[in-house]
N, C-alpha and C positions, 0 to 999 in steps of 0.2 A: 200695702204701706205699711211703714214705719211705726215702731209704737212711743217714740218721745220725739221732741223738740227738744235740742241743747241749746243753750244760748250763751255765745263767748260774747262778754260784755265789758269795753272800753270806756274810759271818760272820754266824752264828744270831742276834746283838743286833742288827743292821743293823736290823731292823724290830720297834719297840717294841712295836708292839701285832698283835693278830691279824687287823684292820682294814686296816690299814696292810698288811699283807703280802697279803691278797685284793686290796685297791684295786691294787699293783702288779702282781698277776700279769694284773689286768685292762687295765692299762695296757700291758704287756710284748704280751699279745696283739693291741691295737688297734697298736702299733706296726710287729708285722713283716708281711710282706709275706703274701698269702694261700696262698701255698705254705706256708706254717708253720703248725704246727698245736701250741697250745702245751696241755701234754698233764700241768699240772697241778705240784706242789712236793711238796718233801718236808724237814723241820726235825730235827734233830738232830743228834749227836756234833761241834757246835761250827759248822755250816754251814746255810744253807737255800738248796736247790737248785731251780731252775724247769726244767722239762723239755720240749723244743722238737723234733718232729720234722721233718724237712726234707729237699729234696736237694741244697741248698747253706747250707753252714754258714757262710761267709763272708758272704754276701748278708746272713742273718739279723744276724749280729753287727754289718755296717753300718747297718742299719735302725736297729737299738735303738741304737746309737751316735750315729745322728743325732737320734733322737726323746726318749731317755730318758737319754743321755749327758753326765748333768753332771758335775762335777768333782768330786763327792762319791760320786756312784755308780761311778763308772770310779776310783778310788780303793779301792774296796772288794769290786771283783769281780774274779772268774776266770771265764772263759768256755773250756769246751774240749767237742770232739764227738768221737763214735766212730761205728763201722758200727751199724747196729741190732742184727746180730747178734753182732759183735765185743767184745773187752773194752778194746784197745791206745787209749788217747786222745791227741787230738792238740789240744796248746793254741792257742788264736789270741786270747785277752787274758789278762793284758798280753803286750803283743808280746816274742818272745822269750823265752818262759818258759819252762825246761826243766825243770822242779820236778815231781814225780809229781801227779797227778790222780784224784781217786776223788770219790765222794758221802759217803764215809763215811771218816773218819780216824782212826788209832789214838790212844788216851791221849797227851798230850803235843804230839802233832803238832796246829802251828798253820799253815794256809797262808798266813794275813792278815797274821802278825807282821813286823816290819819287819827283823827276822834271815832271816828267810825270802825277803823278796824283793829281798835284797841279792845272791843268787845268779841275778837275772834281768841278764844281758849289755847294756850299754849299744849295743852294735852286731852287728851278726849278721856271722857269718864270709864273708868272700866267696863269692859265688857261693849262698849260704844263705838265703832267705825268713825274712823277719822276720813275716809273716802266720803260718805254720802252724809248728808246733815239737813234735814226738814227745815225749811227756811221758814222762821218767825212768820206769825203774821201783820205784826205791825214794829214800828221802831223805836225802842226804849226811849224814855222822856230823861 
């Protein structure tokens, strides 16, 4: 059993049709290492989430970016992971993203808005990895 669940999250409107959504899920499964298992998707509360089980979340992101990471895709993407038995997410895309992560957001919260993205720092503090950032518990006011 893999240790982590990785969530590739897009705005709900990113996929215009259900066929595009299913086609993307197939491309996602083909782009990831064989150690990853794509476990379906969920749409609602303004987001579309693809769930992947793996022991290596950063490797899954690297393969995704290599094969599917166009500029359009990466600008509309958030990626986070958690332990299969855990609740706390660690953000891995965009780099240095400290914002809270969840598969469903409360009304009025848009994790893809330009205002929301302004909270991502351009540089990491000394000694802090840009690759893994613990997700905040709450949205800043």
